[in-house]
Backbone as JSON Lines, residues from 0, in Angstrom:
{"i":0,"aa":"X","n":[80.03,88.03,173.54],"ca":[81.06,88.7,174.33],"c":[82.29,88.93,173.48]}
{"i":1,"aa":"X","n":[82.99,90.02,173.74],"ca":[84.18,90.36,172.95],"c":[85.42,89.73,173.57]}
{"i":2,"aa":"X","n":[86.19,89.04,172.73],"ca":[87.46,88.47,173.15],"c":[88.6,89.41,172.81]}
{"i":3,"aa":"X","n":[89.56,89.52,173.72],"ca":[90.77,90.31,173.5],"c":[91.94,89.35,173.34]}
{"i":4,"aa":"X","n":[92.52,89.31,172.16],"ca":[93.55,88.33,171.86],"c":[94.85,88.67,172.58]}
{"i":5,"aa":"X","n":[95.38,87.7,173.29],"ca":[96.62,87.87,174.06],"c":[97.71,86.99,173.47]}
{"i":6,"aa":"X","n":[98.74,87.62,172.9],"ca":[99.88,86.85,172.39],"c":[101.13,87.11,173.23]}
{"i":7,"aa":"X","n":[100.97,87.79,174.34],"ca":[102.09,87.95,175.26],"c":[102.59,89.36,175.45]}
{"i":8,"aa":"X","n":[102.32,90.26,174.51],"ca":[102.83,91.62,174.67],"c":[101.9,92.67,174.06]}
{"i":9,"aa":"X","n":[100.63,92.35,174.0],"ca":[99.7,93.29,173.37],"c":[99.12,94.27,174.39]}
{"i":10,"aa":"X","n":[98.5,95.3,173.86],"ca":[97.99,96.41,174.66],"c":[96.59,96.08,175.2]}
{"i":11,"aa":"X","n":[96.49,95.01,175.96],"ca":[95.18,94.52,176.36],"c":[94.43,95.47,177.28]}
{"i":12,"aa":"X","n":[95.11,95.97,178.3],"ca":[94.41,96.69,179.36],"c":[93.8,98.0,178.88]}
{"i":13,"aa":"X","n":[94.49,98.71,178.0],"ca":[93.93,99.96,177.48],"c":[92.66,99.71,176.67]}
{"i":14,"aa":"X","n":[92.69,98.66,175.86],"ca":[91.51,98.33,175.06],"c":[90.38,97.85,175.98]}
{"i":15,"aa":"X","n":[90.72,97.02,176.94],"ca":[89.71,96.54,177.89],"c":[89.06,97.71,178.63]}
{"i":16,"aa":"X","n":[89.86,98.67,179.05],"ca":[89.33,99.83,179.77],"c":[88.37,100.62,178.88]}
{"i":17,"aa":"X","n":[88.74,100.81,177.59],"ca":[87.88,101.55,176.67],"c":[86.56,100.82,176.45]}
{"i":18,"aa":"X","n":[86.62,99.49,176.28],"ca":[85.39,98.72,176.07],"c":[84.5,98.74,177.31]}
{"i":19,"aa":"X","n":[85.1,98.62,178.48],"ca":[84.3,98.65,179.7],"c":[83.68,100.03,179.91]}
{"i":20,"aa":"X","n":[84.36,101.08,179.46],"ca":[83.79,102.43,179.51],"c":[82.51,102.5,178.68]}
{"i":21,"aa":"X","n":[82.47,101.68,177.61],"ca":[81.29,101.63,176.76],"c":[80.24,100.65,177.29]}
{"i":22,"aa":"X","n":[80.52,100.04,178.42],"ca":[79.58,99.1,179.02],"c":[79.59,97.72,178.4]}
{"i":23,"aa":"X","n":[80.73,97.34,177.82],"ca":[80.84,96.07,177.1],"c":[81.63,95.06,177.92]}
{"i":24,"aa":"X","n":[81.11,93.85,178.01],"ca":[81.84,92.77,178.66],"c":[82.89,92.21,177.69]}
{"i":25,"aa":"X","n":[84.07,91.91,178.22],"ca":[85.12,91.33,177.4],"c":[85.96,90.39,178.24]}
{"i":26,"aa":"X","n":[86.7,89.53,177.57],"ca":[87.55,88.58,178.26],"c":[88.81,88.34,177.44]}
{"i":27,"aa":"X","n":[89.84,87.81,178.07],"ca":[91.12,87.58,177.41],"c":[91.11,86.22,176.72]}
{"i":28,"aa":"X","n":[91.47,86.22,175.45],"ca":[91.63,84.99,174.67],"c":[93.1,84.6,174.74]}
{"i":29,"aa":"X","n":[93.38,83.55,175.5],"ca":[94.77,83.12,175.7],"c":[95.02,81.69,175.25]}
{"i":30,"aa":"X","n":[93.96,80.98,174.84],"ca":[94.08,79.59,174.4],"c":[93.08,79.36,173.26]}
{"i":31,"aa":"X","n":[93.34,78.36,172.4],"ca":[92.48,78.15,171.23],"c":[91.0,78.01,171.56]}
{"i":32,"aa":"X","n":[90.66,77.31,172.64],"ca":[89.25,77.13,172.99],"c":[88.53,78.41,173.34]}
{"i":33,"aa":"X","n":[89.3,79.43,173.77],"ca":[88.69,80.7,174.15],"c":[88.02,81.39,172.96]}
{"i":34,"aa":"X","n":[88.54,81.13,171.76],"ca":[87.99,81.78,170.58],"c":[86.54,81.39,170.33]}
{"i":35,"aa":"X","n":[86.16,80.2,170.76],"ca":[84.78,79.74,170.54],"c":[83.8,80.54,171.37]}
{"i":36,"aa":"X","n":[84.24,81.13,172.46],"ca":[83.37,81.92,173.33],"c":[83.13,83.33,172.79]}
{"i":37,"aa":"X","n":[83.98,83.76,171.87],"ca":[83.93,85.15,171.41],"c":[82.96,85.31,170.24]}
{"i":38,"aa":"X","n":[82.04,86.28,170.37],"ca":[81.22,86.61,169.2],"c":[81.83,87.75,168.39]}
{"i":39,"aa":"X","n":[82.85,88.38,168.97],"ca":[83.68,89.38,168.29],"c":[85.08,89.27,168.87]}
{"i":40,"aa":"X","n":[86.07,89.61,168.06],"ca":[87.45,89.49,168.51],"c":[88.21,90.77,168.22]}
{"i":41,"aa":"X","n":[88.93,91.26,169.23],"ca":[89.81,92.41,169.06],"c":[91.26,91.94,169.24]}
{"i":42,"aa":"X","n":[92.11,92.29,168.29],"ca":[93.54,91.98,168.36],"c":[94.25,93.3,168.65]}
{"i":43,"aa":"X","n":[94.5,93.6,169.95],"ca":[95.1,94.89,170.33],"c":[96.63,94.84,170.27]}
{"i":44,"aa":"X","n":[97.13,94.86,169.06],"ca":[98.55,94.59,168.87],"c":[99.48,95.74,169.18]}
{"i":45,"aa":"X","n":[100.62,95.38,169.73],"ca":[101.76,96.29,169.81],"c":[102.99,95.42,169.94]}
{"i":46,"aa":"X","n":[104.14,95.95,169.53],"ca":[105.36,95.18,169.64],"c":[105.98,94.86,168.29]}
{"i":47,"aa":"X","n":[106.61,93.69,168.21],"ca":[107.42,93.27,167.07],"c":[106.69,92.16,166.3]}
{"i":48,"aa":"X","n":[106.68,92.25,164.97],"ca":[105.94,91.31,164.13],"c":[106.36,89.86,164.4]}
{"i":49,"aa":"X","n":[107.66,89.6,164.4],"ca":[108.14,88.24,164.6],"c":[107.78,87.69,165.96]}
{"i":50,"aa":"X","n":[107.93,88.51,166.99],"ca":[107.61,88.07,168.35],"c":[106.11,87.83,168.5]}
{"i":51,"aa":"X","n":[105.32,88.63,167.8],"ca":[103.87,88.44,167.84],"c":[103.49,87.09,167.24]}
{"i":52,"aa":"X","n":[104.04,86.75,166.09],"ca":[103.74,85.45,165.46],"c":[104.21,84.31,166.35]}
{"i":53,"aa":"X","n":[105.4,84.44,166.9],"ca":[105.91,83.39,167.79],"c":[105.03,83.24,169.04]}
{"i":54,"aa":"X","n":[104.54,84.37,169.56],"ca":[103.66,84.32,170.72],"c":[102.35,83.62,170.41]}
{"i":55,"aa":"X","n":[101.79,83.88,169.23],"ca":[100.56,83.19,168.83],"c":[100.8,81.69,168.69]}
{"i":56,"aa":"X","n":[101.93,81.33,168.09],"ca":[102.26,79.91,167.93],"c":[102.44,79.24,169.29]}
{"i":57,"aa":"X","n":[103.14,79.9,170.2],"ca":[103.42,79.32,171.51],"c":[102.14,79.03,172.28]}
{"i":58,"aa":"X","n":[101.11,79.82,172.06],"ca":[99.83,79.62,172.75],"c":[98.87,78.76,171.95]}
{"i":59,"aa":"X","n":[99.32,78.28,170.79],"ca":[98.45,77.47,169.95],"c":[97.34,78.25,169.29]}
{"i":60,"aa":"X","n":[97.53,79.57,169.16],"ca":[96.46,80.45,168.68],"c":[96.53,80.75,167.18]}
{"i":61,"aa":"X","n":[97.67,80.52,166.55],"ca":[97.85,80.98,165.17],"c":[96.84,80.34,164.22]}
{"i":62,"aa":"X","n":[96.74,79.02,164.22],"ca":[95.83,78.35,163.3],"c":[94.37,78.58,163.7]}
{"i":63,"aa":"X","n":[94.1,78.65,164.99],"ca":[92.73,78.94,165.44],"c":[92.3,80.32,164.98]}
{"i":64,"aa":"X","n":[93.21,81.29,165.06],"ca":[92.9,82.65,164.6],"c":[92.68,82.66,163.1]}
{"i":65,"aa":"X","n":[93.49,81.92,162.37],"ca":[93.32,81.86,160.92],"c":[91.95,81.29,160.57]}
{"i":66,"aa":"X","n":[91.53,80.25,161.26],"ca":[90.2,79.67,161.01],"c":[89.09,80.65,161.38]}
{"i":67,"aa":"X","n":[89.27,81.37,162.48],"ca":[88.29,82.38,162.89],"c":[88.1,83.41,161.77]}
{"i":68,"aa":"X","n":[89.2,83.89,161.21],"ca":[89.14,84.9,160.16],"c":[88.54,84.34,158.87]}
{"i":69,"aa":"X","n":[88.89,83.13,158.53],"ca":[88.37,82.52,157.31],"c":[86.87,82.3,157.4]}
{"i":70,"aa":"X","n":[86.36,82.18,158.63],"ca":[84.91,82.03,158.83],"c":[84.18,83.36,158.78]}
{"i":71,"aa":"X","n":[84.91,84.46,158.57],"ca":[84.33,85.8,158.45],"c":[83.57,86.21,159.7]}
{"i":72,"aa":"X","n":[84.16,85.9,160.85],"ca":[83.59,86.34,162.12],"c":[84.14,87.73,162.44]}
{"i":73,"aa":"X","n":[83.39,88.56,163.17],"ca":[83.81,89.95,163.4],"c":[85.17,90.05,164.08]}
{"i":74,"aa":"X","n":[86.04,90.84,163.46],"ca":[87.43,90.98,163.92],"c":[87.84,92.44,163.8]}
{"i":75,"aa":"X","n":[88.52,92.95,164.83],"ca":[89.11,94.28,164.76],"c":[90.59,94.16,165.11]}
{"i":76,"aa":"X","n":[91.44,94.38,164.12],"ca":[92.87,94.36,164.34],"c":[93.38,95.78,164.56]}
{"i":77,"aa":"X","n":[94.12,95.99,165.63],"ca":[94.65,97.31,165.96],"c":[96.17,97.3,165.81]}
{"i":78,"aa":"X","n":[96.7,98.23,165.03],"ca":[98.14,98.41,164.84],"c":[98.78,97.1,164.35]}
{"i":79,"aa":"X","n":[99.53,96.41,165.19],"ca":[100.13,95.14,164.78],"c":[99.07,94.1,164.44]}
{"i":80,"aa":"X","n":[97.9,94.22,165.04],"ca":[96.79,93.33,164.7],"c":[96.28,93.55,163.29]}
{"i":81,"aa":"X","n":[96.55,94.72,162.72],"ca":[96.26,94.98,161.31],"c":[97.34,94.34,160.44]}
{"i":82,"aa":"X","n":[98.6,94.54,160.82],"ca":[99.71,94.02,160.04],"c":[99.73,92.49,160.02]}
{"i":83,"aa":"X","n":[99.22,91.87,161.1],"ca":[99.2,90.4,161.19],"c":[98.36,89.76,160.08]}
{"i":84,"aa":"X","n":[97.43,90.51,159.49],"ca":[96.55,89.96,158.45],"c":[97.31,89.63,157.17]}
{"i":85,"aa":"X","n":[98.51,90.16,157.02],"ca":[99.29,89.98,155.8],"c":[100.32,88.86,155.97]}
{"i":86,"aa":"X","n":[100.88,88.44,154.86],"ca":[101.78,87.29,154.88],"c":[103.17,87.57,155.37]}
{"i":87,"aa":"X","n":[103.7,88.75,155.07],"ca":[105.08,89.07,155.42],"c":[105.2,90.52,155.86]}
{"i":88,"aa":"X","n":[106.21,90.77,156.69],"ca":[106.52,92.14,157.12],"c":[108.01,92.38,156.99]}
{"i":89,"aa":"X","n":[108.37,93.58,156.58],"ca":[109.78,93.96,156.53],"c":[110.41,93.98,157.92]}
{"i":90,"aa":"X","n":[109.59,94.01,158.95],"ca":[110.13,94.02,160.31],"c":[110.81,92.68,160.64]}
{"i":91,"aa":"X","n":[110.29,91.59,160.06],"ca":[110.89,90.27,160.28],"c":[110.47,89.37,159.13]}
{"i":92,"aa":"X","n":[111.32,89.26,158.13],"ca":[111.0,88.48,156.93],"c":[111.14,86.99,157.15]}
{"i":93,"aa":"X","n":[111.59,86.57,158.33],"ca":[111.79,85.15,158.59],"c":[110.53,84.44,159.06]}
{"i":94,"aa":"X","n":[109.49,85.2,159.38],"ca":[108.25,84.58,159.84],"c":[107.12,84.9,158.88]}
{"i":95,"aa":"X","n":[106.11,84.04,158.89],"ca":[104.95,84.21,158.01],"c":[103.76,84.66,158.84]}
{"i":96,"aa":"X","n":[103.08,85.72,158.37],"ca":[101.88,86.2,159.04],"c":[100.67,85.34,158.69]}
{"i":97,"aa":"X","n":[99.49,85.85,158.95],"ca":[98.27,85.1,158.72],"c":[97.97,84.89,157.24]}
{"i":98,"aa":"X","n":[98.42,85.8,156.4],"ca":[98.24,85.65,154.97],"c":[96.81,85.76,154.49]}
{"i":99,"aa":"X","n":[95.96,86.42,155.27],"ca":[94.57,86.57,154.86],"c":[94.44,87.55,153.7]}
{"i":100,"aa":"X","n":[95.28,88.57,153.68],"ca":[95.25,89.6,152.63],"c":[96.56,89.62,151.88]}
{"i":101,"aa":"X","n":[96.45,89.92,150.59],"ca":[97.64,90.07,149.75],"c":[98.19,91.49,149.91]}
{"i":102,"aa":"X","n":[99.5,91.6,149.94],"ca":[100.12,92.91,150.06],"c":[101.38,92.82,150.9]}
{"i":103,"aa":"X","n":[101.87,93.98,151.31],"ca":[103.13,94.05,152.04],"c":[102.96,94.87,153.31]}
{"i":104,"aa":"X","n":[103.85,94.61,154.27],"ca":[103.97,95.47,155.45],"c":[105.35,96.12,155.36]}
{"i":105,"aa":"X","n":[105.37,97.42,155.19],"ca":[106.6,98.14,154.87],"c":[107.0,99.11,155.97]}
{"i":106,"aa":"X","n":[108.29,99.4,156.03],"ca":[108.79,100.39,156.97],"c":[108.76,101.77,156.32]}
{"i":107,"aa":"X","n":[108.41,102.79,157.08],"ca":[108.45,104.15,156.57],"c":[109.88,104.49,156.15]}
{"i":108,"aa":"X","n":[109.99,105.1,154.99],"ca":[111.3,105.54,154.5],"c":[111.34,107.04,154.23]}
{"i":109,"aa":"X","n":[110.19,107.61,153.88],"ca":[110.15,109.01,153.48],"c":[110.07,109.98,154.65]}
{"i":110,"aa":"X","n":[109.28,109.69,155.7],"ca":[109.08,110.7,156.75],"c":[110.38,111.09,157.45]}
{"i":111,"aa":"X","n":[110.41,112.28,158.02],"ca":[111.62,112.74,158.69],"c":[111.89,112.01,160.01]}
{"i":112,"aa":"X","n":[110.86,111.41,160.6],"ca":[111.03,110.78,161.9],"c":[110.24,109.49,161.98]}
{"i":113,"aa":"X","n":[110.9,108.43,162.41],"ca":[110.27,107.13,162.62],"c":[110.59,106.7,164.04]}
{"i":114,"aa":"X","n":[109.6,106.27,164.82],"ca":[108.24,105.94,164.42],"c":[107.34,107.16,164.2]}
{"i":115,"aa":"X","n":[106.29,106.91,163.45],"ca":[105.2,107.88,163.32],"c":[104.43,107.83,164.64]}
{"i":116,"aa":"X","n":[104.52,108.89,165.42],"ca":[103.93,108.88,166.76],"c":[103.16,110.17,167.02]}
{"i":117,"aa":"X","n":[101.92,110.03,167.45],"ca":[101.11,111.19,167.8],"c":[99.82,111.23,167.01]}
{"i":118,"aa":"X","n":[99.17,112.39,167.03],"ca":[97.86,112.56,166.41],"c":[98.0,112.89,164.93]}
{"i":119,"aa":"X","n":[97.16,112.26,164.12],"ca":[97.15,112.53,162.69],"c":[95.75,112.28,162.16]}
{"i":120,"aa":"X","n":[95.48,112.82,160.97],"ca":[94.14,112.74,160.41],"c":[93.9,111.43,159.68]}
{"i":121,"aa":"X","n":[92.67,110.97,159.78],"ca":[92.22,109.76,159.1],"c":[91.19,110.2,158.06]}
{"i":122,"aa":"X","n":[91.51,109.95,156.78],"ca":[90.64,110.39,155.69],"c":[89.96,109.19,155.05]}
{"i":123,"aa":"X","n":[88.63,109.15,155.16],"ca":[87.91,108.01,154.59],"c":[88.03,108.01,153.07]}
{"i":124,"aa":"X","n":[88.15,106.82,152.51],"ca":[88.23,106.66,151.05],"c":[86.98,106.01,150.49]}
{"i":125,"aa":"X","n":[86.18,105.43,151.37],"ca":[84.9,104.85,150.97],"c":[84.04,104.7,152.22]}
{"i":126,"aa":"X","n":[82.79,104.34,152.0],"ca":[81.9,104.18,153.14],"c":[82.38,103.02,154.0]}
{"i":127,"aa":"X","n":[82.39,103.24,155.3],"ca":[82.83,102.22,156.24],"c":[81.92,102.2,157.45]}
{"i":128,"aa":"X","n":[81.53,101.01,157.86],"ca":[80.7,100.87,159.06],"c":[81.4,101.46,160.27]}
{"i":129,"aa":"X","n":[82.71,101.24,160.38],"ca":[83.44,101.72,161.55],"c":[83.46,103.23,161.65]}
{"i":130,"aa":"X","n":[83.34,103.91,160.52],"ca":[83.44,105.37,160.51],"c":[82.07,106.05,160.56]}
{"i":131,"aa":"X","n":[81.02,105.28,160.77],"ca":[79.7,105.87,160.89],"c":[79.68,106.84,162.08]}
{"i":132,"aa":"X","n":[79.32,108.09,161.83],"ca":[79.26,109.09,162.88],"c":[80.6,109.72,163.22]}
{"i":133,"aa":"X","n":[81.66,109.34,162.52],"ca":[82.99,109.92,162.74],"c":[83.21,111.03,161.71]}
{"i":134,"aa":"X","n":[83.59,112.22,162.13],"ca":[83.78,113.32,161.18],"c":[84.86,113.01,160.15]}
{"i":135,"aa":"X","n":[84.7,113.54,158.95],"ca":[85.76,113.43,157.95],"c":[87.03,114.1,158.47]}
{"i":136,"aa":"X","n":[88.17,113.51,158.16],"ca":[89.47,114.03,158.57],"c":[89.61,114.13,160.09]}
{"i":137,"aa":"X","n":[88.96,113.21,160.81],"ca":[89.1,113.16,162.26],"c":[90.53,112.78,162.64]}
{"i":138,"aa":"X","n":[90.94,113.2,163.83],"ca":[92.28,112.87,164.31],"c":[92.24,111.61,165.16]}
{"i":139,"aa":"X","n":[93.27,110.77,164.99],"ca":[93.44,109.56,165.79],"c":[94.9,109.46,166.2]}
{"i":140,"aa":"X","n":[95.16,108.57,167.16],"ca":[96.51,108.47,167.73],"c":[97.27,107.28,167.14]}
{"i":141,"aa":"X","n":[98.47,107.57,166.63],"ca":[99.32,106.57,165.97],"c":[100.62,106.37,166.74]}
{"i":142,"aa":"X","n":[101.11,105.12,166.74],"ca":[102.46,104.8,167.2],"c":[102.92,103.6,166.37]}
{"i":143,"aa":"X","n":[103.71,103.84,165.32],"ca":[104.15,102.72,164.47],"c":[105.28,103.15,163.55]}
{"i":144,"aa":"X","n":[106.06,102.16,163.16],"ca":[107.15,102.36,162.19],"c":[106.87,101.65,160.87]}
{"i":145,"aa":"X","n":[105.86,100.78,160.87],"ca":[105.51,99.98,159.69],"c":[104.05,100.23,159.35]}
{"i":146,"aa":"X","n":[103.71,100.04,158.08],"ca":[102.34,100.24,157.62],"c":[102.01,99.2,156.56]}
{"i":147,"aa":"X","n":[100.73,98.94,156.36],"ca":[100.32,97.94,155.38],"c":[100.1,98.6,154.02]}
{"i":148,"aa":"X","n":[100.43,97.84,152.98],"ca":[100.2,98.26,151.6],"c":[99.41,97.16,150.9]}
{"i":149,"aa":"X","n":[98.08,97.16,151.03],"ca":[97.27,96.09,150.43],"c":[97.38,96.07,148.92]}
{"i":150,"aa":"X","n":[97.38,94.87,148.35],"ca":[97.42,94.74,146.9],"c":[96.12,95.21,146.28]}
{"i":151,"aa":"X","n":[95.01,94.95,146.94],"ca":[93.69,95.36,146.46],"c":[93.29,96.69,147.09]}
{"i":152,"aa":"X","n":[93.24,97.76,146.33],"ca":[92.89,99.07,146.91],"c":[91.47,99.12,147.43]}
{"i":153,"aa":"X","n":[90.62,98.17,147.02],"ca":[89.22,98.19,147.45],"c":[89.07,97.87,148.93]}
{"i":154,"aa":"X","n":[90.07,97.27,149.54],"ca":[89.95,96.94,150.97],"c":[90.27,98.14,151.85]}
{"i":155,"aa":"X","n":[90.88,99.17,151.27],"ca":[91.26,100.36,152.04],"c":[90.03,101.21,152.32]}
{"i":156,"aa":"X","n":[89.78,101.53,153.57],"ca":[88.63,102.37,153.92],"c":[89.04,103.76,154.37]}
{"i":157,"aa":"X","n":[90.33,103.95,154.71],"ca":[90.81,105.29,155.08],"c":[92.33,105.33,154.91]}
{"i":158,"aa":"X","n":[92.82,106.54,154.68],"ca":[94.26,106.75,154.53],"c":[94.72,107.89,155.43]}
{"i":159,"aa":"X","n":[96.03,107.98,155.6],"ca":[96.64,109.03,156.41],"c":[97.92,109.46,155.72]}
{"i":160,"aa":"X","n":[98.29,110.73,155.9],"ca":[99.51,111.27,155.31],"c":[100.62,111.34,156.35]}
{"i":161,"aa":"X","n":[101.75,110.76,156.01],"ca":[102.95,110.93,156.83],"c":[104.16,110.79,155.92]}
{"i":162,"aa":"X","n":[104.45,111.86,155.19],"ca":[105.5,111.83,154.18],"c":[105.03,111.15,152.91]}
{"i":163,"aa":"X","n":[104.09,110.26,153.03],"ca":[103.43,109.56,151.92],"c":[102.03,109.19,152.4]}
{"i":164,"aa":"X","n":[101.21,108.77,151.47],"ca":[99.86,108.33,151.83],"c":[99.89,106.84,152.13]}
{"i":165,"aa":"X","n":[99.38,106.45,153.3],"ca":[99.35,105.03,153.63],"c":[97.97,104.63,154.12]}
{"i":166,"aa":"X","n":[97.7,103.36,154.07],"ca":[96.43,102.8,154.52],"c":[96.37,102.82,156.03]}
{"i":167,"aa":"X","n":[95.41,103.55,156.59],"ca":[95.26,103.6,158.04],"c":[94.05,102.84,158.54]}
{"i":168,"aa":"X","n":[93.17,102.41,157.62],"ca":[92.04,101.55,157.96],"c":[91.74,100.65,156.79]}
{"i":169,"aa":"X","n":[91.31,99.43,157.09],"ca":[90.86,98.54,156.02],"c":[89.64,97.77,156.49]}
{"i":170,"aa":"X","n":[88.93,97.24,155.5],"ca":[87.68,96.55,155.79],"c":[87.43,95.51,154.71]}
{"i":171,"aa":"X","n":[87.24,94.26,155.14],"ca":[86.9,93.16,154.23],"c":[85.77,92.38,154.88]}
{"i":172,"aa":"X","n":[84.56,92.56,154.37],"ca":[83.38,91.95,154.97],"c":[83.28,92.34,156.45]}
{"i":173,"aa":"X","n":[83.41,91.4,157.37],"ca":[83.32,91.74,158.8],"c":[84.7,91.77,159.47]}
{"i":174,"aa":"X","n":[85.72,91.88,158.67],"ca":[87.08,92.0,159.18],"c":[87.51,93.45,159.02]}
{"i":175,"aa":"X","n":[87.83,94.09,160.14],"ca":[88.21,95.5,160.17],"c":[89.59,95.63,160.81]}
{"i":176,"aa":"X","n":[90.29,96.69,160.43],"ca":[91.6,96.92,161.06],"c":[91.95,98.4,160.98]}
{"i":177,"aa":"X","n":[92.66,98.86,162.0],"ca":[93.11,100.25,162.06],"c":[94.6,100.27,162.39]}
{"i":178,"aa":"X","n":[95.35,101.14,161.71],"ca":[96.75,101.28,162.06],"c":[96.91,102.15,163.31]}
{"i":179,"aa":"X","n":[95.97,103.02,163.54],"ca":[95.99,103.84,164.75],"c":[95.36,103.07,165.91]}
{"i":180,"aa":"X","n":[95.42,103.67,167.1],"ca":[94.91,103.03,168.31],"c":[93.59,103.69,168.72]}
{"i":181,"aa":"X","n":[92.45,103.06,168.44],"ca":[91.17,103.65,168.86],"c":[91.09,103.87,170.37]}
{"i":182,"aa":"X","n":[91.68,102.96,171.13],"ca":[91.6,103.05,172.59],"c":[92.35,104.24,173.15]}
{"i":183,"aa":"X","n":[93.18,104.88,172.32],"ca":[93.93,106.07,172.73],"c":[93.5,107.32,171.96]}
{"i":184,"aa":"X","n":[92.39,107.21,171.24],"ca":[91.98,108.28,170.32],"c":[90.74,109.04,170.77]}
{"i":185,"aa":"X","n":[90.5,109.09,172.08],"ca":[89.43,109.92,172.61],"c":[88.05,109.52,172.09]}
{"i":186,"aa":"X","n":[87.2,110.52,171.89],"ca":[85.82,110.27,171.47],"c":[85.74,109.6,170.11]}
{"i":187,"aa":"X","n":[86.67,109.95,169.21],"ca":[86.69,109.33,167.88],"c":[86.92,107.83,168.01]}
{"i":188,"aa":"X","n":[87.91,107.46,168.82],"ca":[88.21,106.05,169.01],"c":[87.08,105.29,169.68]}
{"i":189,"aa":"X","n":[86.44,105.92,170.66],"ca":[85.32,105.28,171.33],"c":[84.16,105.05,170.37]}
{"i":190,"aa":"X","n":[83.95,105.99,169.47],"ca":[82.87,105.82,168.48],"c":[83.19,104.64,167.55]}
{"i":191,"aa":"X","n":[84.45,104.52,167.14],"ca":[84.86,103.41,166.29],"c":[84.67,102.08,167.0]}
{"i":192,"aa":"X","n":[85.06,102.0,168.26],"ca":[84.86,100.78,169.04],"c":[83.38,100.47,169.2]}
{"i":193,"aa":"X","n":[82.58,101.49,169.45],"ca":[81.13,101.3,169.56],"c":[80.54,100.78,168.26]}
{"i":194,"aa":"X","n":[81.0,101.31,167.15],"ca":[80.53,100.82,165.85],"c":[80.88,99.36,165.64]}
{"i":195,"aa":"X","n":[82.07,98.98,166.05],"ca":[82.49,97.58,165.9],"c":[81.61,96.66,166.75]}
{"i":196,"aa":"X","n":[81.26,97.1,167.94],"ca":[80.4,96.31,168.82],"c":[79.07,96.02,168.15]}
{"i":197,"aa":"X","n":[78.63,96.92,167.27],"ca":[77.3,96.79,166.65],"c":[77.36,96.11,165.29]}
{"i":198,"aa":"X","n":[78.53,95.68,164.85],"ca":[78.65,95.0,163.55],"c":[77.86,93.71,163.58]}
């Protein structure tokens, strides 16, 4: 069963609705023991980096989530759930993220308008399980002011242009993440969620 990680302000219901549309059972992960029930985990993030970390800590989920990821269990991080994989974010340098990946979480400086909001193209940079059956340069829906800059370019599976080229998807073994919101990206997003279910 798929667990939906709840840290207090995430976009749970939209993701739950999309998964149920695909005929998938899911439940809310709100306590450390809940993670043991999940054979896959979705982190449907939205909000502020610092508040997200504090929310995970308050529920006792931070270390449990770190152990889940270190065990290489299937994980899909969405938006802030992607940024959480890194150690630090410019959004709040006073808190430490999960630190699973080396790199930075940076604020857009070049684009004419922040946040980056709306439909934009996702360009694959290498073969990715999540993009199986998804057309090249497909459009997905974004809402964010920060983006990840992984130290290892090999983890990047797709990029997007918004004044500069940034990582919009990454993949490390069975850990996947998207900066865009699959649950708001129509048929493309549903296909990505379906692919994750089959990992």
